Each structure stands twice: as C-alpha cells, then as structure tokens.
C-alpha positions as YAML, in Angstrom:
chain: A
units: angstrom
residues:
- id: 1
  name: MET
  ca: [85.13, 90.37, 91.46]
- id: 2
  name: ASP
  ca: [85.24, 91.42, 95.07]
- id: 3
  name: ARG
  ca: [84.18, 94.77, 96.48]
- id: 4
  name: THR
  ca: [87.68, 96.36, 96.54]
- id: 5
  name: ALA
  ca: [88.51, 95.21, 93.00]
- id: 6
  name: ALA
  ca: [85.11, 96.60, 91.80]
- id: 7
  name: ASN
  ca: [85.78, 99.82, 93.47]
- id: 8
  name: LYS
  ca: [89.20, 100.16, 92.09]
- id: 9
  name: GLU
  ca: [87.68, 99.48, 88.69]
- id: 10
  name: GLU
  ca: [85.15, 102.21, 89.12]
- id: 11
  name: VAL
  ca: [87.92, 104.63, 90.24]
- id: 12
  name: TRP
  ca: [90.03, 103.84, 87.32]
- id: 13
  name: LYS
  ca: [86.94, 104.36, 84.95]
- id: 14
  name: THR
  ca: [86.17, 107.70, 86.40]
- id: 15
  name: THR
  ca: [89.90, 108.63, 86.24]
- id: 16
  name: MET
  ca: [89.98, 107.74, 82.46]
- id: 17
  name: GLU
  ca: [86.80, 109.81, 81.96]
- id: 18
  name: ASP
  ca: [88.17, 112.82, 83.58]
- id: 19
  name: ILE
  ca: [91.43, 112.67, 81.75]
- id: 20
  name: PHE
  ca: [89.65, 112.68, 78.37]
- id: 21
  name: ARG
  ca: [87.47, 115.73, 79.35]
- id: 22
  name: ARG
  ca: [90.79, 117.56, 79.72]
- id: 23
  name: ASN
  ca: [92.31, 119.83, 77.10]
- id: 24
  name: VAL
  ca: [94.95, 118.67, 74.55]
- id: 25
  name: LYS
  ca: [97.91, 120.40, 76.43]
- id: 26
  name: PHE
  ca: [97.02, 118.60, 79.54]
- id: 27
  name: ARG
  ca: [96.90, 115.19, 77.71]
- id: 28
  name: TYR
  ca: [100.15, 115.68, 76.15]
- id: 29
  name: GLN
  ca: [101.70, 116.64, 79.29]
- id: 30
  name: LEU
  ca: [100.39, 113.49, 81.07]
- id: 31
  name: LEU
  ca: [101.59, 111.32, 78.05]
- id: 32
  name: GLY
  ca: [105.13, 112.87, 78.81]
- id: 33
  name: ARG
  ca: [104.88, 112.01, 82.44]
- id: 34
  name: LEU
  ca: [103.70, 108.64, 81.80]
- id: 35
  name: LYS
  ca: [106.65, 108.03, 79.33]
- id: 36
  name: ALA
  ca: [109.18, 109.37, 81.84]
- id: 37
  name: ASP
  ca: [107.72, 107.08, 84.53]
- id: 38
  name: CYS
  ca: [108.28, 104.07, 82.27]
- id: 39
  name: ASP
  ca: [111.75, 105.26, 81.60]
- id: 40
  name: TYR
  ca: [112.52, 105.44, 85.34]
- id: 41
  name: TYR
  ca: [110.60, 102.14, 86.05]
- id: 42
  name: LEU
  ca: [112.79, 100.26, 83.62]
- id: 43
  name: GLY
  ca: [116.08, 101.94, 84.93]
- id: 44
  name: TYR
  ca: [116.90, 103.34, 88.23]
- id: 45
  name: GLY
  ca: [113.30, 102.71, 89.41]
- id: 46
  name: ASN
  ca: [114.22, 98.97, 89.70]
- id: 47
  name: ARG
  ca: [110.72, 98.03, 88.28]
- id: 48
  name: TYR
  ca: [108.91, 99.50, 91.48]
- id: 49
  name: THR
  ca: [105.35, 99.81, 90.33]
- id: 50
  name: MET
  ca: [104.56, 102.41, 92.92]
- id: 51
  name: ARG
  ca: [106.61, 104.88, 90.83]
- id: 52
  name: LEU
  ca: [104.24, 104.55, 88.01]
- id: 53
  name: TRP
  ca: [101.54, 107.07, 87.67]
- id: 54
  name: ALA
  ca: [98.89, 104.37, 87.31]
- id: 55
  name: LYS
  ca: [100.58, 102.17, 90.14]
- id: 56
  name: ASN
  ca: [100.60, 99.16, 87.64]
- id: 57
  name: GLU
  ca: [102.22, 98.33, 84.41]
- id: 58
  name: GLU
  ca: [99.01, 97.00, 82.48]
- id: 59
  name: GLN
  ca: [97.06, 100.53, 83.43]
- id: 60
  name: GLN
  ca: [100.09, 102.77, 82.65]
- id: 61
  name: ILE
  ca: [100.38, 101.20, 79.13]
- id: 62
  name: GLU
  ca: [96.75, 101.17, 78.56]
- id: 63
  name: LEU
  ca: [96.51, 104.72, 79.38]
- id: 64
  name: MET
  ca: [99.32, 105.71, 77.10]
- id: 65
  name: ILE
  ca: [97.75, 103.91, 74.27]
- id: 66
  name: LYS
  ca: [94.51, 105.57, 74.70]
- id: 67
  name: LEU
  ca: [96.01, 108.96, 74.98]
- id: 68
  name: HIS
  ca: [98.08, 108.38, 71.98]
- id: 69
  name: ASP
  ca: [95.27, 107.04, 69.94]
- id: 70
  name: GLY
  ca: [93.12, 110.12, 71.26]
- id: 71
  name: PHE
  ca: [95.19, 112.68, 69.30]
- id: 72
  name: ASP
  ca: [94.31, 113.37, 65.65]
- id: 73
  name: GLN
  ca: [96.79, 111.85, 63.19]
- id: 74
  name: ASP
  ca: [98.40, 115.32, 62.36]
- id: 75
  name: LYS
  ca: [98.59, 116.02, 66.15]
- id: 76
  name: LYS
  ca: [100.25, 112.91, 67.46]
- id: 77
  name: PRO
  ca: [103.38, 113.59, 69.30]
- id: 78
  name: GLU
  ca: [106.58, 113.20, 67.39]
- id: 79
  name: TRP
  ca: [108.46, 112.35, 70.68]
- id: 80
  name: LEU
  ca: [106.55, 109.07, 71.24]
- id: 81
  name: THR
  ca: [105.10, 106.68, 68.54]
- id: 82
  name: MET
  ca: [102.84, 103.87, 69.22]
- id: 83
  name: ASP
  ca: [105.70, 101.35, 68.31]
- id: 84
  name: GLU
  ca: [107.73, 103.04, 71.23]
- id: 85
  name: ILE
  ca: [104.59, 102.51, 73.53]
- id: 86
  name: LEU
  ca: [104.37, 98.98, 72.48]
- id: 87
  name: GLU
  ca: [108.09, 98.47, 73.02]
- id: 88
  name: TYR
  ca: [107.45, 99.72, 76.71]
- id: 89
  name: LYS
  ca: [104.71, 97.12, 77.02]
- id: 90
  name: LYS
  ca: [107.03, 94.44, 75.86]
- id: 91
  name: GLU
  ca: [110.09, 95.65, 78.28]
- id: 92
  name: MET
  ca: [107.58, 95.93, 81.13]
- id: 93
  name: ALA
  ca: [106.58, 92.25, 80.25]
- id: 94
  name: ILE
  ca: [102.97, 92.90, 79.81]
- id: 95
  name: LYS
  ca: [100.99, 90.23, 77.86]
...
C-alpha cells in the first residue's frame, strides 16, 4: 500500500471512530444523509461518486451498514432496513 492509500485509510478509520462516539441523533441524521446521497447518486446524480458523503460507493455502503448495525434492535430506523441498504449496494454495483 502506498503512502497516499495508507493515509486515506488512516483518515477513514479516524472518521469512523469519531462518528461512533457521537450521539444517537447524529448517527440517525448521518444515516439519513447517506441514504439521500445514494438516492441522488442513482438518479439525477448520474453515478457521480463525488456527490456521495464518503466519496466512493464501497465506503458509503460500509458506513451505512455499520451505522444500521450500531443501533439497538428496537431503535433501528423504520425508514431504512438492512435489506434496503443491501439493495443500494447491489444497485451501486458493489461486490
């Protein structure tokens, strides 16, 4: 892994740690933002990755999954299921 890739990986790890230190309201709002980004990306956004919060499809979906999994079972959002997240993954052609 080159230095730039290693630096990006470290920044991503730090960002993820910071997100999960935040309160539940922030994490719900972020998940909503990530969902909206996916809808835009797949529609009017013409699959332009720079419109995604994470700037790439894999990390966007990875964060959505981790956020969703991070909520207690009785606190998971009703407006976004894991099946819907996995459908975004499929539509965004992430393997």
